[in-house]
C-alpha positions as CSV (number, residue, x, y, z in Angstrom):
1,X,14.5,20.1,28.3
2,X,12.5,21.1,24.7
3,X,10.2,18.7,23.1
4,X,12.2,17.4,19.7
5,X,9.3,15.0,18.6
6,X,9.2,11.6,19.3
7,X,12.4,9.1,18.6
8,X,10.2,6.1,18.1
9,X,10.1,4.6,14.7
10,X,7.1,4.6,12.7
11,X,5.3,1.2,13.3
12,X,4.5,0.4,9.6
13,X,7.9,2.2,8.4
14,X,8.1,5.8,6.4
15,X,6.2,5.7,3.1
16,X,8.6,7.3,0.7
17,X,6.4,5.8,-2.6
18,X,3.6,7.8,-2.2
19,X,5.2,11.0,-3.5
20,X,6.6,9.7,-6.6
21,X,4.2,11.1,-9.6
22,X,3.8,7.5,-11.2
23,X,3.0,6.0,-7.9
24,X,0.4,8.9,-7.6
25,X,-1.0,8.7,-10.8
26,X,-1.4,4.8,-10.6
27,X,-2.8,5.4,-7.1
28,X,-5.3,7.9,-8.5
29,X,-6.6,6.0,-11.1
30,X,-7.3,2.7,-9.1
31,X,-9.2,4.9,-6.4
32,X,-11.4,6.3,-9.2
33,X,-11.8,3.1,-10.6
34,X,-12.9,1.2,-7.4
35,X,-9.4,-0.5,-6.9
36,X,-8.4,-0.2,-3.1
37,X,-5.3,-1.8,-1.9
38,X,-5.0,-1.6,1.7
39,X,-2.3,-3.0,4.6
40,X,-3.5,-5.8,7.0
41,X,-2.2,-6.8,10.0
42,X,-1.4,-10.4,10.0
43,X,-1.7,-10.5,13.9
44,X,-1.3,-8.6,17.0
45,X,1.8,-6.5,17.3
46,X,3.5,-8.7,14.6
47,X,4.7,-5.7,12.3
48,X,3.7,-7.7,9.1
49,X,1.3,-7.2,7.1
50,X,-1.0,-8.7,4.3
51,X,-2.2,-6.6,1.1
52,X,-6.0,-6.7,0.7
53,X,-6.8,-6.1,-2.6
54,X,-10.6,-5.3,-3.7
55,X,-11.3,-5.3,-7.1
56,X,-15.2,-3.6,-7.1
57,X,-16.9,-6.3,-5.0
58,X,-14.1,-8.8,-5.1
59,X,-11.6,-9.0,-2.4
60,X,-8.3,-10.8,-2.5
61,X,-5.7,-11.2,-0.3
62,X,-1.7,-11.4,-1.0
63,X,-0.1,-14.6,-0.9
64,X,2.7,-13.2,1.1
65,X,2.9,-11.0,4.3
66,X,5.1,-7.9,4.2
67,X,7.5,-6.3,6.8
68,X,7.9,-2.1,7.4
69,X,10.4,-1.9,5.0
70,X,8.7,-4.2,2.5
71,X,4.8,-3.1,2.9
72,X,4.9,0.6,1.1
73,X,6.7,-0.8,-1.9
74,X,4.8,-3.5,-3.0
75,X,1.6,-1.5,-2.1
76,X,2.5,0.7,-5.1
77,X,3.7,-2.1,-6.9
78,X,0.3,-3.5,-7.0
79,X,-1.3,-0.2,-7.9
80,X,1.0,0.3,-11.0
81,X,0.1,-3.4,-12.1
82,X,-3.4,-2.8,-12.0
83,X,-3.1,0.4,-13.8
84,X,-0.6,-0.8,-16.5
85,X,-3.1,-3.9,-16.8
86,X,-6.5,-2.4,-16.9
87,X,-6.1,1.6,-17.7
88,X,-6.0,1.2,-21.7
89,X,-9.0,-1.6,-21.5
90,X,-11.4,1.0,-19.8
């Protein structure tokens, strides 16, 4: 029987937000300005994540956790928030 790829769903879900030009621009701007946003698991195999936001030497954690359908959307919302807030100031 030929191999047709894995039918298993991606653990964190698909990330359709990274290919949108406005998201990419905000993400790259944040990266170049030492603003990093990373998903961090809430616990072992829970399929929920907090977003860890590093602004220079300070690290913050999102107050809510997000599931596989929401994590990527929320991450890019934060990227756009910081881009819109700080891009004109720097």
